[in-house]
N, C-alpha and C positions, 0 to 999 in steps of 0.2 A: 344429487351431485355433490362430490367431495371437494372439487377444486374447479376454478375458472381461470383460464389463461389471462394474464395481465400484461406481461412484457417478456422479452427474451432473457433478460437478466444479465446481459453483459454490461449494463449500466443501470443505476437505480436513481430515482428522484431523491433529492436531498435538500433540506432547508436548514441552513446553519444558524446558530445563535450569534456567531461572530463572522466577520468577513473571511472568506477563504479564497486564496489565490489559485489560479490555474496551475496545476502540477503539484499542489499540496496533497500530502497523504493524510487521509482522514480515517480514524479508527472508530468504528461504531460498536458500542457495548463491549469494548475491550476485546473484540474477536474479529470483526469483519473490517478488512482494509479496502479502501477505495481511493482513487486518485481523481481530484477535481478536474473535469474536462476543460472548464473555462472559469474565470473569476466568478464567485458567487457572493453577492451582498448578504449581510445578515438579514434573516427573515424572508429572503426571496428564494424561490424554487430554482434549483440547479440540478446538476447530475454528477454522479460519481461513477467512474469506470471501475468495474470489478474484474475485468479480464484484460489481458495484454501484457506486453513486455515493456518495462520502463527502466531507464537509466536512473539509478538512485544514489544519492550521496551516501558514503559509508564512513564509518569510524576507521581511523588508521590502525594498522597493525593486525587487521583481520583479513584472512584469505578465504576465498570461497571456491570450491570445486563445483562444476556443473552438477545440478541436482540437489545441492545442499539447501536446507531450509534457511531462509533469511528472516531475521527479526527486525523490528522497528522500535527505536527508542524515541518516544514522543518528547522526552526531556531534551535530548540532543538533536532531534530531527535528523537522525542518520540511521542507516542500516547497520545492524549489529548481528552477532551470532544468535541464532534462534535459541531461546532458552535463557538468554542473558537477563539478569535481574531487571524487572520492570518492562521488559520488551514484549511485543506482540508479534506472532508469526504472520508474515505478510505474503510469502510465496517461496519460490525456489530460484536459485541462481541458474542462469542458462549458459554461462560461460565461465571459464577459469578467471578468477580475479585475484591478483597479487595483494599482499599485505600493504604495499605502498601505493596501490591504486586508489584514486579518490572516489570512484564510483563502482557499482556492481549492477549488472543487468539482471532484473528480477521479473519473473513471470508471476503476476498476481494469482493467488489461489484463494478464492472466496471461502471464508469459513474454515480455513486451515486449522 
């Protein structure tokens, strides 16, 4: 046997080192983006959603067309243009978002 089914993969178990609030974006190993489904206390088992569409706060002055890759700046805790310095790709915009809009709708793409 090469593999054994564990779970569907739309969410994964996660035990944080520090408290995580519901809705926080968590980046694992600098590549994999998940969203905390509920508050998770440090050292306790919780879950991160790896799929779905989320409304994400974004940096001002950036516009997204549907289908564009979206990055995440952990320093600013905001969506930024994919490829921006220090950002991690988290998914794709699913709707047109203007530069003055405060949020962008993002479909998470695990391991993008």
